[in-house]
N, CA, C and O of each residue as an XYZ file, in Angstrom:
524
protein
N      52.298    -33.036     18.096
C      52.104    -34.411     17.679
C      50.836    -34.950     18.341
O      50.628    -34.762     19.540
N      49.997    -35.615     17.563
C      48.756    -36.152     18.103
C      48.976    -37.554     18.660
O      49.867    -38.286     18.230
N      48.143    -37.901     19.623
C      48.227    -39.235     20.228
C      47.768    -40.286     19.216
O      46.928    -40.001     18.362
N      48.317    -41.498     19.310
C      47.882    -42.552     18.390
C      46.409    -42.899     18.619
O      45.913    -42.854     19.744
N      45.731    -43.242     17.538
C      44.308    -43.575     17.610
C      44.099    -44.871     18.391
O      44.834    -45.845     18.227
N      43.081    -44.852     19.240
C      42.721    -46.028     20.031
C      42.187    -47.130     19.122
O      41.424    -46.870     18.191
N      42.597    -48.354     19.406
C      42.082    -49.527     18.700
C      40.957    -50.107     19.553
O      41.156    -50.392     20.734
N      39.787    -50.282     18.964
C      38.660    -50.931     19.627
C      38.508    -52.312     19.005
O      38.143    -52.438     17.836
N      38.786    -53.343     19.788
C      38.686    -54.727     19.320
C      37.421    -55.325     19.917
O      37.233    -55.307     21.133
N      36.551    -55.857     19.056
C      35.267    -56.387     19.504
C      35.234    -57.898     19.304
O      35.459    -58.400     18.203
N      34.951    -58.606     20.382
C      34.805    -60.059     20.390
C      33.403    -60.379     19.873
O      32.448    -60.407     20.648
N      33.278    -60.617     18.576
C      31.964    -60.788     17.952
C      31.159    -61.904     18.609
O      29.989    -61.706     18.937
N      31.760    -63.062     18.805
C      31.024    -64.200     19.359
C      30.473    -63.877     20.741
O      29.334    -64.228     21.049
N      31.250    -63.225     21.559
C      30.828    -62.919     22.917
C      29.782    -61.812     22.940
O      28.807    -61.893     23.687
N      29.980    -60.789     22.132
C      29.050    -59.657     22.147
C      27.691    -60.070     21.593
O      26.669    -59.755     22.202
N      27.647    -60.764     20.456
C      26.333    -61.168     19.933
C      25.687    -62.224     20.821
O      24.461    -62.333     20.865
N      26.498    -63.000     21.525
C      25.959    -64.023     22.410
C      25.538    -63.508     23.764
O      25.052    -64.281     24.590
N      25.712    -62.215     24.020
C      25.416    -61.666     25.340
C      23.918    -61.547     25.616
O      23.513    -61.407     26.770
N      23.093    -61.602     24.570
C      21.644    -61.543     24.740
C      21.018    -62.628     23.855
O      21.300    -62.687     22.658
N      20.177    -63.479     24.431
C      19.564    -64.560     23.648
C      18.447    -64.047     22.735
O      17.267    -64.126     23.080
N      18.831    -63.521     21.569
C      17.847    -62.954     20.650
C      17.707    -63.765     19.366
O      17.199    -63.259     18.365
N      18.155    -65.021     19.387
C      18.050    -65.879     18.215
C      19.275    -65.845     17.324
O      19.238    -66.390     16.221
N      20.367    -65.219     17.767
C      21.589    -65.093     16.959
C      22.110    -66.438     16.494
O      22.733    -66.520     15.435
N      21.874    -67.485     17.252
C      22.420    -68.811     16.937
C      21.826    -69.402     15.668
O      22.401    -70.327     15.095
N      20.684    -68.887     15.218
C      20.087    -69.381     13.973
C      20.798    -68.849     12.733
O      20.702    -69.432     11.653
N      21.512    -67.735     12.897
C      22.213    -67.117     11.767
C      23.416    -66.347     12.314
O      23.362    -65.130     12.492
N      24.490    -67.071     12.575
C      25.664    -66.456     13.197
C      26.295    -65.388     12.307
O      26.713    -64.336     12.792
N      26.362    -65.661     11.002
C      26.936    -64.660     10.104
C      26.064    -63.407     10.071
O      26.580    -62.290     10.128
N      24.759    -63.583      9.981
C      23.843    -62.440      9.984
C      23.958    -61.629     11.264
O      23.921    -60.399     11.227
N      24.098    -62.310     12.396
C      24.261    -61.621     13.678
C      25.556    -60.812     13.686
O      25.587    -59.686     14.183
N      26.624    -61.388     13.133
C      27.909    -60.673     13.063
C      27.803    -59.473     12.122
O      28.395    -58.429     12.392
N      27.061    -59.605     11.028
C      26.868    -58.470     10.114
C      26.089    -57.354     10.787
O      26.414    -56.180     10.611
N      25.060    -57.705     11.560
C      24.287    -56.673     12.269
C      25.168    -55.968     13.294
O      25.104    -54.747     13.441
N      25.986    -56.735     13.998
C      26.910    -56.129     14.955
C      27.883    -55.201     14.237
O      28.103    -54.068     14.667
N      28.464    -55.685     13.141
C      29.401    -54.850     12.361
C      28.762    -53.518     12.017
O      29.379    -52.466     12.188
N      27.533    -53.558     11.536
C      26.859    -52.335     11.127
C      26.602    -51.401     12.311
O      26.644    -50.180     12.159
N      26.337    -51.971     13.484
C      26.115    -51.138     14.674
C      27.413    -50.541     15.198
O      27.385    -49.578     15.964
N      28.544    -51.098     14.799
C      29.836    -50.589     15.248
C      30.318    -49.382     14.448
O      31.177    -48.639     14.924
N      29.793    -49.172     13.260
C      30.277    -48.108     12.378
C      30.345    -46.744     13.073
O      31.361    -46.063     12.932
N      29.322    -46.308     13.816
C      29.411    -44.992     14.461
C      30.570    -44.874     15.462
O      31.069    -43.775     15.704
N      30.997    -45.998     16.039
C      32.093    -45.948     17.010
C      33.412    -45.522     16.366
O      34.299    -45.017     17.055
N      33.548    -45.717     15.072
C      34.782    -45.318     14.388
C      34.992    -43.803     14.491
O      36.129    -43.343     14.594
N      33.916    -43.035     14.466
C      34.026    -41.581     14.557
C      33.689    -41.041     15.940
O      34.271    -40.049     16.378
N      32.749    -41.688     16.633
C      32.239    -41.137     17.892
C      32.803    -41.807     19.138
O      32.648    -41.276     20.237
N      33.452    -42.953     18.996
C      33.962    -43.661     20.158
C      32.874    -44.404     20.901
O      31.831    -44.733     20.337
N      33.129    -44.667     22.175
C      32.214    -45.419     23.028
C      31.954    -44.608     24.292
O      32.658    -43.633     24.554
N      30.951    -44.998     25.080
C      30.701    -44.265     26.326
C      31.969    -44.174     27.180
O      32.646    -45.172     27.427
N      32.262    -42.974     27.615
C      33.458    -42.742     28.418
C      34.709    -42.458     27.602
O      35.714    -42.003     28.148
N      34.659    -42.721     26.300
C      35.799    -42.461     25.404
C      35.273    -41.896     24.091
O      35.297    -42.586     23.071
N      34.800    -40.654     24.100
C      34.248    -40.046     22.885
C      35.352    -39.561     21.945
O      35.669    -38.373     21.899
N      35.914    -40.479     21.218
C      37.029    -40.174     20.323
C      36.979    -41.114     19.124
O      36.444    -42.217     19.238
N      37.520    -40.708     17.981
C      37.592    -41.628     16.849
C      38.409    -42.868     17.226
O      39.393    -42.782     17.962
N      37.983    -44.010     16.708
C      38.652    -45.273     17.022
C      38.847    -46.107     15.764
O      38.084    -46.014     14.802
N      39.883    -46.917     15.803
C      40.151    -47.907     14.763
C      39.415    -49.172     15.199
O      39.892    -49.888     16.080
N      38.262    -49.458     14.596
C      37.390    -50.544     15.042
C      37.716    -51.837     14.297
O      37.755    -51.879     13.067
N      37.951    -52.902     15.094
C      38.251    -54.226     14.538
C      37.270    -55.217     15.143
O      37.206    -55.369     16.363
N      36.504    -55.893     14.291
C      35.556    -56.921     14.715
C      36.183    -58.278     14.435
O      36.451    -58.612     13.281
N      36.418    -59.067     15.484
C      37.038    -60.385     15.318
C      35.939    -61.437     15.268
O      35.162    -61.594     16.210
N      35.890    -62.156     14.146
C      34.897    -63.217     13.947
C      35.599    -64.562     13.846
O      36.789    -64.644     13.541
N      34.836    -65.609     14.109
C      35.365    -66.971     14.029
C      34.233    -67.909     13.637
O      33.063    -67.527     13.643
N      34.596    -69.139     13.296
C      33.599    -70.175     13.028
C      32.592    -69.793     11.965
O      32.953    -69.303     10.895
N      31.301    -70.026     12.276
C      30.218    -69.795     11.318
C      30.038    -68.331     10.958
O      29.326    -68.019     10.003
N      30.663    -67.430     11.695
C      30.544    -65.993     11.389
C      31.575    -65.546     10.358
O      31.560    -64.388      9.939
N      32.469    -66.440      9.942
C      33.453    -66.057      8.916
C      32.728    -65.692      7.624
O      31.624    -66.165      7.356
N      33.368    -64.849      6.841
C      32.781    -64.433      5.569
C      32.100    -63.080      5.649
O      31.556    -62.603      4.653
N      32.120    -62.458      6.809
C      31.549    -61.119      6.963
C      32.564    -60.119      6.417
O      33.733    -60.130      6.802
N      32.108    -59.272      5.532
C      33.000    -58.302      4.889
C      33.225    -57.076      5.768
O      32.364    -56.694      6.561
N      34.391    -56.472      5.613
C      34.664    -55.188      6.251
C      33.830    -54.114      5.573
O      33.437    -54.265      4.416
N      33.560    -53.038      6.287
C      32.858    -51.878      5.741
C      33.640    -50.640      6.173
O      34.453    -50.723      7.094
N      33.413    -49.499      5.531
C      34.112    -48.298      5.980
C      33.868    -48.058      7.471
O      32.725    -47.968      7.919
N      34.956    -47.956      8.223
C      34.873    -47.723      9.655
C      35.063    -48.966     10.501
O      35.421    -48.858     11.674
N      34.833    -50.148      9.936
C      34.966    -51.395     10.704
C      35.717    -52.427      9.866
O      35.263    -52.846      8.802
N      36.881    -52.820     10.383
C      37.647    -53.878      9.732
C      37.270    -55.203     10.381
O      37.320    -55.339     11.603
N      36.895    -56.170      9.564
C      36.561    -57.494     10.075
C      37.804    -58.368      9.956
O      38.398    -58.485      8.884
N      38.184    -58.976     11.069
C      39.362    -59.841     11.133
C      38.876    -61.263     11.401
O      38.297    -61.537     12.453
N      39.112    -62.166     10.451
C      38.708    -63.564     10.608
C      39.795    -64.320     11.354
O      40.906    -64.486     10.851
N      39.465    -64.777     12.560
C      40.431    -65.544     13.341
C      40.689    -66.875     12.644
O      39.743    -67.587     12.307
N      41.962    -67.221     12.424
C      42.258    -68.493     11.769
C      41.956    -69.693     12.666
O      41.778    -70.810     12.181
N      41.902    -69.457     13.957
C      41.595    -70.510     14.934
C      40.696    -69.917     15.990
O      39.559    -69.539     15.709
N      41.205    -69.835     17.207
C      40.458    -69.277     18.323
C      40.320    -67.759     18.194
O      41.308    -67.052     17.997
N      39.093    -67.274     18.307
C      38.874    -65.834     18.282
C      39.550    -65.150     19.453
O      40.094    -64.055     19.310
N      39.518    -65.793     20.617
C      40.163    -65.219     21.794
C      41.662    -65.058     21.579
O      42.236    -64.029     21.935
N      42.292    -66.066     21.003
C      43.733    -65.982     20.742
C      44.041    -64.832     19.793
O      45.022    -64.112     19.983
N      43.205    -64.658     18.770
C      43.429    -63.576     17.813
C      43.253    -62.215     18.484
O      44.008    -61.284     18.200
N      42.275    -62.092     19.359
C      42.053    -60.831     20.068
C      43.263    -60.498     20.931
O      43.686    -59.343     20.987
N      43.822    -61.498     21.603
C      45.020    -61.280     22.421
C      46.185    -60.840     21.530
O      46.940    -59.943     21.903
N      46.335    -61.463     20.360
C      47.396    -61.063     19.422
C      47.230    -59.604     19.017
O      48.201    -58.848     19.006
N      46.006    -59.207     18.686
C      45.755    -57.822     18.265
C      46.020    -56.839     19.403
O      46.554    -55.754     19.169
N      45.653    -57.204     20.624
C      45.925    -56.338     21.779
C      47.431    -56.199     21.995
O      47.920    -55.114     22.309
N      48.162    -57.300     21.824
C      49.625    -57.260     21.971
C      50.250    -56.391     20.884
O      51.186    -55.638     21.153
N      49.732    -56.491     19.647
C      50.241    -55.662     18.548
C      50.006    -54.178     18.837
O      50.880    -53.348     18.588
N      48.829    -53.848     19.358
C      48.534    -52.450     19.691
C      49.498    -51.955     20.765
O      50.028    -50.848     20.671
N      49.720    -52.777     21.781
C      50.635    -52.389     22.864
C      52.044    -52.176     22.323
O      52.712    -51.209     22.691
N      52.497    -53.074     21.452
C      53.842    -52.967     20.881
C      53.992    -51.699     20.047
O      55.080    -51.130     19.956
N      52.887    -51.260     19.436
C      52.908    -50.052     18.611
C      52.646    -48.791     19.432
O      52.639    -47.689     18.885
N      52.431    -48.944     20.735
C      52.169    -47.789     21.585
C      50.786    -47.206     21.414
O      50.557    -46.033     21.711
N      49.858    -48.026     20.934
C      48.494    -47.556     20.705
C      47.583    -47.972     21.854
O      47.647    -49.116     22.303
N      46.741    -47.068     22.335
C      45.757    -47.456     23.342
C      44.811    -48.496     22.741
O      44.507    -48.459     21.549
N      44.352    -49.420     23.580
C      43.509    -50.509     23.100
C      42.365    -50.736     24.072
O      42.556    -50.767     25.287
N      41.164    -50.894     23.508
C      39.976    -51.237     24.279
C      39.418    -52.515     23.672
O      39.267    -52.611     22.454
N      39.112    -53.496     24.514
C      38.532    -54.754     24.051
C      37.123    -54.867     24.616
O      36.916    -54.710     25.819
N      36.152    -55.140     23.743
C      34.769    -55.329     24.159
C      34.467    -56.817     24.247
O      34.418    -57.514     23.233
N      34.266    -57.297     25.470
C      33.933    -58.697     25.727
C      33.446    -58.826     27.159
O      33.720    -57.965     27.995
N      32.720    -59.909     27.441
C      32.337    -60.230     28.811
C      33.066    -61.484     29.284
O      32.876    -61.922     30.418
N      33.889    -62.057     28.429
C      34.614    -63.288     28.738
C      35.695    -62.997     29.786
O      36.638    -62.253     29.515
N      35.560    -63.572     30.960
C      36.479    -63.263     32.065
C      37.922    -63.625     31.761
O      38.828    -62.841     32.042
N      38.147    -64.797     31.193
C      39.519    -65.218     30.896
C      40.132    -64.312     29.827
O      41.297    -63.930     29.935
N      39.363    -63.969     28.804
C      39.870    -63.075     27.764
C      40.164    -61.694     28.356
O      41.168    -61.074     28.005
N      39.314    -61.218     29.235
C      39.547    -59.926     29.889
C      40.903    -59.929     30.594
O      41.672    -58.974     30.491
N      41.183    -61.018     31.310
C      42.455    -61.129     32.021
C      43.626    -61.141     31.039
O      44.630    -60.461     31.256
N      43.497    -61.907     29.968
C      44.592    -62.051     29.005
C      44.929    -60.740     28.315
O      46.107    -60.418     28.156
N      43.918    -59.969     27.897
C      44.211    -58.703     27.196
C      44.698    -57.631     28.155
O      45.475    -56.755     27.775
N      44.235    -57.702     29.413
C      44.700    -56.736     30.412
C      46.207    -56.880     30.643
O      46.881    -55.906     30.979
N      46.731    -58.087     30.463
C      48.173    -58.312     30.589
C      48.960    -57.514     29.551
O      50.155    -57.272     29.722
N      48.286    -57.107     28.478
C      48.924    -56.297     27.427
C      48.530    -54.830     27.541
O      48.783    -54.041     26.632
N      47.909    -54.469     28.664
C      47.560    -53.077     28.902
C      46.243    -52.630     28.310
O      45.921    -51.442     28.352
N      45.464    -53.565     27.754
C      44.184    -53.191     27.156
C      43.159    -52.865     28.236
O      43.117    -53.500     29.290
N      42.344    -51.871     27.952
C      41.174    -51.572     28.774
C      40.076    -52.518     28.297
O      40.034    -52.866     27.117
N      39.197    -52.934     29.189
C      38.127    -53.846     28.802
C      36.778    -53.223     29.130
O      36.584    -52.658     30.207
N      35.839    -53.336     28.175
C      34.464    -52.887     28.385
C      33.536    -54.053     28.068
O      33.902    -54.975     27.340
N      32.349    -53.998     28.617
C      31.362    -55.041     28.365
C      30.644    -54.838     27.047
O      30.796    -53.801     26.402
N      29.852    -55.840     26.641
C      29.125    -55.768     25.371
C      28.227    -54.545     25.224
O      28.105    -54.006     24.124
N      27.597    -54.095     26.306
C      26.694    -52.941     26.196
C      27.385    -51.668     25.730
O      26.748    -50.788     25.151
N      28.672    -51.568     25.977
C      29.401    -50.365     25.557
C      29.441    -50.223     24.038
O      29.579    -49.114     23.522
N      29.320    -51.348     23.318
C      29.383    -51.282     21.860
C      28.069    -51.668     21.175
O      27.833    -51.316     20.019
N      27.225    -52.392     21.899
C      25.997    -52.889     21.257
C      24.746    -52.257     21.827
O      23.684    -52.342     21.208
N      24.834    -51.634     22.973
C      23.691    -50.956     23.560
C      22.626    -51.915     24.049
O      22.785    -53.134     23.995
N      21.553    -51.344     24.521
C      20.484    -52.146     25.101
C      19.506    -52.685     24.078
O      19.151    -53.861     24.143
N      19.055    -51.869     23.132
C      18.076    -52.300     22.130
C      18.805    -52.953     20.973
O      19.493    -52.275     20.209
N      18.663    -54.263     20.835
C      19.433    -54.994     19.835
C      18.607    -55.410     18.633
O      19.043    -56.278     17.876
N      17.440    -54.833     18.426
C      16.631    -55.223     17.276
C      17.085    -54.590     16.011
O      16.496    -54.827     14.957
């Protein structure tokens, strides 16, 4: 029997906001660029976890309307993106699935860790060169 696939949950607002590259002028466009950069993680994983992953990009506010693509499911938070990320981490834990959350938000890191999620920073999913 194979182990359940790891869920990689990405906090879109926090990850795109981690570097001041003008993302605030086009939040949806920034979320689309992030989504596209996440596609390889579905098959290759992230640094330290080279394994296929179920990638979920959580968007909120002005970033809503970003479509899912093969390899990356976009989840539109109905309210707070952080609350939705915590819900998804809890669902993964309840299903016995390993979960990794990409964010630099300290409070969110604490909340998802309560559900057993591993936390990585934005660079683990977005890398250094963001052009």
